[in-house]
N, C-alpha and C positions, 0 to 999 in steps of 0.2 A: 274423479268419479265419486269423490264424497260429497257432491253437490247434488247427485243424480236424484235422488229422491225428491227433494226440494224442488228442483226444476221441472220433474214431472207432474209435482202436485200443481204448480202454476200459481201458488196462490202469494208468492213473496218473489217481486221481481228480482230482489237483491242474491238469490239463489241463483238464479239464471246468470245474473249477470258474473257473479263469483266463478261459476264454472266456464263462462266464455273466457274470462281473462284468465285462468288457469290452464283452457285449450289452447289460447293463444300462446302462453308462455311455455307449455309443453312443445308446441309447434316451433317456435323458434329454437328450443334447445334441441329437438330433433334434428332441424336443419344445420344447425351448428355442429351436431356431433354425428352425423350420418355416415362419415367415414369410419367411426368407432364399431359400425354393426355391419353384419354380412346384409348385401342389399335386397337378396332376394328375401329373405324374411323382414326385413325393415320396411321396405317400400310399401307394402300393404299397410302396415301399422300408420306410417306416415300419412297415407291417404286417408284413412280414418280418422285420425286426428283433424286432417283438414276438414273434413266432412262435418266433424264435430263442430268445428270453429264457423264453418258458414251456416251450418242448420241453426245453430244458437244465435248467431249473428243477424238473422232475419227475424228472428224473434225479439231481439234486444233492441234493435232499431226501431220497431213499432213500439216497445216498452218506453223508451225514450222519448218518441214523437207523442205517446199519450200523456206522457209525464209533462211533457213541456208545452202542449197544446191545453192541458189541463189547469196548469199554472197562469196562463195567458187569459183565462174567462175573465178573470176580475179585472183585467186591463183594457180590456175592448168595449167599444160603444155597444149600447144594447141591442141595436140594430144588425151587428155582426155577430153577436153569439148564436144565433140559431144555425147559420153557416159552420160556426166552430165546433158546435154541439155535433152537427151531421158528420163532420170530419173526424171528431173524436170517436164516434160511433163507428164509424167505417175502419176506423185502424182498429178498434177494439174488436170487431168482427174478424179482420185480417189475424189479429194476433190469435184470438180463438182456433183459428184454423191452422195456426202453428203448433199446436199441443200434439194434435196426432201425429205430424211429422216428427216432433221430437220422441214422442212415445213410439213410433215404429222404428227410427234410430236406434233407440236404446235397446228394443226389443232385439234388432238385428245385432247389434253390439255384444248383447249377451248370449244371444244363439252363435255366435262366431267367437266368443270367448275372448274378447278383445282385451279385458284387463287381464287376464291370466297370461295371454301370450304376450303382452306388453311387460308384464312383471318378468316374466320368465326372460325375455330379450335383454333387458336390462340386467337383472341379477347374473345373466351368464356372461356378459360380455363388458360388465363394470365392477359388479361383485356388491351393488348397491342394492338392498330390498327396498321394494316401493314402500312397504309399510314403515320404513324410516323417514319416509317423506311426506306422509299424511299430514294434512292441516291438523293441529294440535287446538283444542279448545282454550280460549285464554285462563289465565289464572286469575284465579278470585284475590 
């Protein structure tokens, strides 16, 4: 969730990318260690992590497509550029429509106290506090 604010702003595609990568890693770890947690409390958390990954994935796919197509503009023939511009515009429109979905997801996660519940489960069943796992800023 350390990338949440940047992802919500939607100004830097790398924030969303970093959050999606983190959610995929968390999802893989949760799948691998599911047996260490009581399933009644764990399953809803895993479902939420999967949803985070899916929602962010939809937006990320559009970010990648926009970036790739924008890079192709310089290499295509002049008569092909209008079509490429049209496709990029369409993807940008679709990407803009993803931001409210992301905001809605985060609002629901906040309302359901997702981060607190996940931290409590991890601390209770592993003794690890999530604060220890937060990304640290690079040293100068």
